MARMIKOL-780452 format. One record per residue (C-alpha): residue in one letter; x, y, z. Coordinates in steps of 0.02 Angstrom, whole numbers, plus 32768, in hexadecimal, padded with zeros to 4 digits. Layout:
[atom 'A' [X Y Z]]
...
END
This chain:
[atom 'M' [18D2 1281 8FC4]]
[atom 'S' [193F 128B 905F]]
[atom 'K' [1937 11F6 90D4]]
[atom 'K' [193E 1271 9164]]
[atom 'S' [1899 12C2 913A]]
[atom 'K' [17F6 127C 917E]]
[atom 'N' [1793 12D6 90F8]]
[atom 'I' [1754 1291 9054]]
[atom 'F' [1783 12FB 8FBD]]
[atom 'T' [1734 12F6 8F10]]
[atom 'I' [1776 135D 8E80]]
[atom 'E' [1702 1396 8DF5]]
[atom 'G' [174A 1410 8D78]]
[atom 'D' [1788 14A9 8DD6]]
[atom 'G' [1729 147C 8E73]]
[atom 'I' [1746 140A 8F08]]
[atom 'T' [16C7 13C2 8F80]]
[atom 'I' [16F7 13A1 9034]]
[atom 'S' [1694 1328 909F]]
[atom 'H' [16A8 12BB 9138]]
[atom 'P' [1654 1217 916C]]
[atom 'E' [1606 126D 9203]]
[atom 'W' [15C4 1305 91A5]]
[atom 'D' [1516 1318 9159]]
[atom 'F' [1554 139B 90DD]]
[atom 'V' [15D8 13B8 9058]]
[atom 'A' [1646 1453 9048]]
[atom 'F' [1685 149C 8FA4]]
[atom 'A' [171C 1501 8F6F]]
[atom 'T' [1776 153B 8ED3]]
[atom 'I' [181D 14E9 8EB1]]
[atom 'R' [18BA 150A 8E4C]]
[atom 'D' [1952 149D 8E2E]]
[atom 'D' [19C0 1507 8EA0]]
[atom 'Y' [195D 14DA 8F3D]]
[atom 'L' [1901 143C 8F0C]]
[atom 'E' [1974 13CC 8F72]]
[atom 'E' [197A 1443 9007]]
[atom 'I' [18BE 1451 901E]]
[atom 'Q' [18B3 1393 9026]]
[atom 'S' [1947 1380 909C]]
[atom 'V' [18E6 13AC 913A]]
[atom 'T' [1844 1381 9191]]
[atom 'W' [17C0 1409 9183]]
[atom 'S' [174D 140D 9219]]
[atom 'K' [16A1 1458 9231]]
[atom 'K' [169E 14FD 928F]]
[atom 'G' [15F1 1547 9294]]
[atom 'N' [15B5 1558 91E1]]
[atom 'Y' [1667 1556 919D]]
[atom 'L' [16FD 14E4 9183]]
[atom 'Y' [179B 1503 91E6]]
[atom 'N' [1850 14CA 91ED]]
[atom 'E' [18CE 1520 925C]]
[atom 'K' [1967 14E4 91FA]]
[atom 'L' [192C 153B 915C]]
[atom 'G' [1900 15DC 91B4]]
[atom 'G' [184D 15C5 91EB]]
[atom 'Y' [17AA 15C6 918B]]
[atom 'L' [179C 1579 90DE]]
[atom 'H' [1750 1615 9090]]
[atom 'L' [17E2 167F 90CE]]
[atom 'Y' [185D 15FF 908C]]
[atom 'I' [180D 1607 8FDF]]
[atom 'M' [180B 16C6 8FDF]]
[atom 'R' [18C4 16CC 900B]]
[atom 'K' [18EC 1656 8F7B]]
[atom 'W' [188E 16C1 8EFD]]
[atom 'Y' [18AA 1772 8F3D]]
[atom 'G' [1950 175E 8F99]]
[atom 'D' [197D 1771 9051]]
[atom 'E' [19A6 182A 9042]]
[atom 'M' [18FD 185D 8FFC]]
[atom 'C' [189F 17EE 9077]]
[atom 'E' [18FC 183B 910A]]
[atom 'Q' [18DC 18EA 90C6]]
[atom 'M' [1822 18C9 90B4]]
[atom 'K' [181B 1881 9163]]
[atom 'S' [1871 191A 91AD]]
[atom 'N' [17F3 1988 9152]]
[atom 'G' [1762 1930 91A7]]
[atom 'Y' [1730 18B8 911D]]
[atom 'V' [16FD 1803 9130]]
[atom 'V' [16E2 1779 90B1]]
[atom 'D' [162B 1766 9085]]
[atom 'H' [15DB 16C8 903F]]
[atom 'M' [156A 1713 8FBB]]
[atom 'D' [14EC 1684 8FC6]]
[atom 'N' [14F4 1682 9085]]
[atom 'N' [1535 15CF 9083]]
[atom 'G' [15D3 15CC 90ED]]
[atom 'R' [1609 1528 909F]]
[atom 'N' [1604 1567 8FED]]
[atom 'C' [16B6 15A5 8FD6]]
[atom 'Y' [16BB 15B3 8F1A]]
[atom 'I' [1719 1654 8EF3]]
[atom 'E' [167F 1690 8E93]]
[atom 'N' [161C 168B 8F35]]
[atom 'L' [1698 16EC 8FA0]]
[atom 'C' [16A3 17A8 8FA6]]
[atom 'F' [16F3 182C 9017]]
[atom 'L' [166E 188F 9074]]
[atom 'A' [1676 190E 9101]]
[atom 'E' [164A 18BB 91A5]]
[atom 'D' [15B2 192A 91C6]]
[atom 'E' [1571 1908 9116]]
[atom 'N' [158B 184E 9131]]
[atom 'K' [1520 1855 91CF]]
[atom 'A' [149A 18BA 9177]]
[atom 'K' [1496 183F 90E6]]
[atom 'G' [147E 17B0 9161]]
[atom 'L' [13EA 1807 91B2]]
[atom 'T' [1397 183B 910F]]
[atom 'V' [13C6 17EA 9068]]
[atom 'D' [13FE 1743 90B0]]
[atom 'K' [1367 1739 9123]]
[atom 'M' [12E9 176D 909E]]
[atom 'S' [132E 16F9 9018]]
[atom 'K' [1337 165F 9086]]
[atom 'E' [1285 1629 905D]]
[atom 'K' [127E 15F8 8FA4]]
[atom 'T' [11C6 15CB 8F8F]]
[atom 'H' [119C 166E 8F37]]
[atom 'I' [1242 16BA 8EFF]]
[atom 'A' [12F0 1671 8EE9]]
[atom 'L' [1373 16FB 8EE3]]
[atom 'S' [142F 16DA 8ED9]]
[atom 'M' [14CC 1743 8EC5]]
[atom 'F' [156A 1713 8E6A]]
[atom 'K' [1617 175C 8E46]]
[atom 'D' [167C 1736 8DA9]]
[atom 'F' [1730 173A 8DE6]]
[atom 'S' [1776 1748 8D35]]
[atom 'T' [1714 17E7 8D09]]
[atom 'D' [16EB 182B 8DB7]]
[atom 'L' [1637 183C 8D7C]]
[atom 'K' [15AA 1801 8DEB]]
[atom 'Q' [14FD 17B9 8DCA]]
[atom 'I' [1456 17AB 8E1E]]
[atom 'T' [13EE 1719 8DE1]]
[atom 'I' [1335 170F 8E0A]]
[atom 'V' [12AF 168D 8DEF]]
[atom 'F' [1204 16CA 8E21]]
[atom 'N' [11B4 1625 8E51]]
[atom 'Y' [1116 168A 8E69]]
[atom 'P' [1123 170B 8DDB]]
[atom 'A' [113C 17C2 8E05]]
[atom 'V' [10D2 184D 8DBC]]
[atom 'A' [113A 18AB 8D3B]]
[atom 'K' [1149 1963 8D64]]
[atom 'I' [119E 19AA 8CCA]]
[atom 'S' [1179 1A54 8C7C]]
[atom 'T' [1174 1A15 8BC7]]
[atom 'L' [10EF 198F 8BE5]]
[atom 'D' [1041 19B0 8BA1]]
[atom 'S' [0FF5 190A 8BDA]]
[atom 'P' [0FF8 18AA 8C80]]
[atom 'A' [108B 1832 8C8E]]
[atom 'V' [10E7 17C7 8D0B]]
[atom 'I' [11A1 17A1 8D1A]]
[atom 'E' [11DB 16EE 8D34]]
[atom 'L' [1298 16F5 8D1C]]
[atom 'A' [131F 177A 8D25]]
[atom 'Y' [13DC 1781 8D14]]
[atom 'L' [142E 1827 8D42]]
[atom 'L' [14E4 1855 8D1F]]
[atom 'Y' [1545 18CF 8D8D]]
[atom 'D' [15E4 1933 8D78]]
[atom 'C' [15EB 1987 8E22]]
[atom 'E' [1614 196E 8ED9]]
[atom 'Y' [15CE 18D4 8F2E]]
[atom 'E' [156F 1945 8FA8]]
[atom 'M' [1508 198B 8F16]]
[atom 'V' [14DC 18DB 8EDE]]
[atom 'I' [14A2 18B1 8F8E]]
[atom 'N' [1438 194F 8F95]]
[atom 'D' [13E4 191F 8EF1]]
[atom 'A' [13C5 186E 8F33]]
[atom 'R' [1376 18B9 8FCE]]
[atom 'T' [1308 192C 8F63]]
[atom 'I' [12D0 189C 8EF3]]
[atom 'L' [12A2 1830 8F88]]
[atom 'L' [1245 18BB 8FE3]]
[atom 'D' [11E3 18EF 8F47]]
[atom 'Y' [11B2 183B 8F2A]]
[atom 'M' [1183 1812 8FDE]]
[atom 'K' [1126 18B4 9000]]
[atom 'R' [10D4 18D5 8F57]]
[atom 'N' [10F7 183A 8EED]]
[atom 'V' [1147 18A6 8E65]]
[atom 'F' [11EA 18A6 8E05]]
[atom 'E' [1225 1954 8DD2]]
[atom 'P' [12CA 1942 8D73]]
[atom 'E' [12D6 19F8 8D3A]]
[atom 'K' [1309 1A33 8DE8]]
[atom 'L' [1399 19B7 8DF9]]
[atom 'H' [1453 19D3 8DD6]]
[atom 'N' [147A 1943 8D60]]
[atom 'V' [14D5 1962 8CBC]]
[atom 'D' [1487 18D3 8C58]]
[atom 'Y' [13F3 185F 8C69]]
[atom 'H' [1397 17C5 8C2D]]
[atom 'I' [12E0 17C8 8C63]]
[atom 'E' [1252 1753 8C34]]
[atom 'G' [1199 1754 8C5B]]
[atom 'T' [10E9 1748 8C18]]
[atom 'Y' [1062 17C3 8BE4]]
[atom 'R' [0FD5 179D 8C5F]]
[atom 'K' [0F8B 17D1 8D04]]
[atom 'P' [0FCF 1778 8D9E]]
[atom 'Y' [0F69 16EB 8DE5]]
[atom 'S' [0F44 16E4 8E9F]]
[atom 'K' [0FD7 16C9 8F14]]
[atom 'K' [0F5E 1671 8F88]]
[atom 'T' [0F36 15F5 8EFF]]
[atom 'Y' [0FEF 15D6 8EE2]]
[atom 'D' [100F 15B7 8F9B]]
[atom 'E' [0F79 1544 8FAD]]
[atom 'Y' [0FB1 14E1 8F16]]
[atom 'I' [105C 14C3 8F66]]
[atom 'K' [1011 1497 900F]]
[atom 'S' [0F9F 1418 8FBD]]
[atom 'G' [1036 13A9 8F9F]]
[atom 'R' [102C 13B1 8EE2]]
[atom 'S' [10CC 13AB 8E7F]]
[atom 'V' [110E 145A 8E62]]
[atom 'C' [11B2 1483 8E0D]]
[atom 'F' [1206 1519 8E5D]]
[atom 'F' [12BA 1553 8E64]]
[atom 'V' [1325 156E 8EFE]]
[atom 'K' [13B3 15B9 8E98]]
[atom 'K' [13D8 15EB 8DE5]]
[atom 'A' [1489 15D7 8DA2]]
[atom 'P' [14DA 1675 8D5C]]
[atom 'M' [14FE 1693 8CA5]]
[atom 'L' [15B5 1666 8C8E]]
[atom 'G' [1621 16D2 8C1D]]
[atom 'W' [15AB 1767 8C25]]
[atom 'N' [160E 1807 8C08]]
[atom 'L' [15FB 18BC 8BD4]]
[atom 'K' [163F 18A1 8B24]]
[atom 'E' [15A6 183E 8AED]]
[atom 'P' [1510 188A 8B47]]
[atom 'K' [146F 1826 8B48]]
[atom 'N' [13EB 18AA 8B6F]]
[atom 'F' [136E 181C 8B5E]]
[atom 'F' [12B9 183A 8B90]]
[atom 'H' [1235 17C1 8B55]]
[atom 'L' [117F 17AC 8B86]]
[atom 'R' [111F 1717 8B43]]
[atom 'R' [1069 1727 8B11]]
[atom 'V' [0FEF 16A9 8B57]]
[atom 'E' [0F8E 1654 8ACC]]
END
């Protein structure tokens, strides 16, 4: 660690955490040997919901993108009206897997729809992820309150509790699917995977009718211990060469 920096750096695997004695948060970024010393040589300051250092060219997320995509591509994307989007809407999560180029208008639309709708995790926890090594993307979903399964092949009532979806398409298409999933769930409490654009899937649920959402909410409000997810980690190493096509519904005894 540089003596000049006022930050505290912690290295774990291919990631680095950046903190400060006066902050109530920790920022994250992907590291490589070629810039490990440089990223620790300056003091990163808080600027809105992001980290910033003028000497290294500005925002931390832009610094990371330049290191992984190169200055030329980053400048080209900027001139074409693209910005860097934090897929999980956390401006301090600068892992390369969380950063994606997105047209500025699409970025604004995502902020007003997907990011806004997925902020509350009590009923559904939806996350997006990019695998830099394969350029494939994922949507992970935990239905804390199970969604009614709307699938053409089902002959009995069922609910969905967990879903991983793999994508081989533009980020905009992934965002559109995330928006569709959230709207279907919030408006009708259903999950309808057959109308999505994913190329592979892992979906789990249970054969049964849904219990009352009101009962679920009252149970949580009562202060009783309830285990629910705020995020589900992606499946690492998932690729098109070994498709999962996994769909399993448990039967209640």
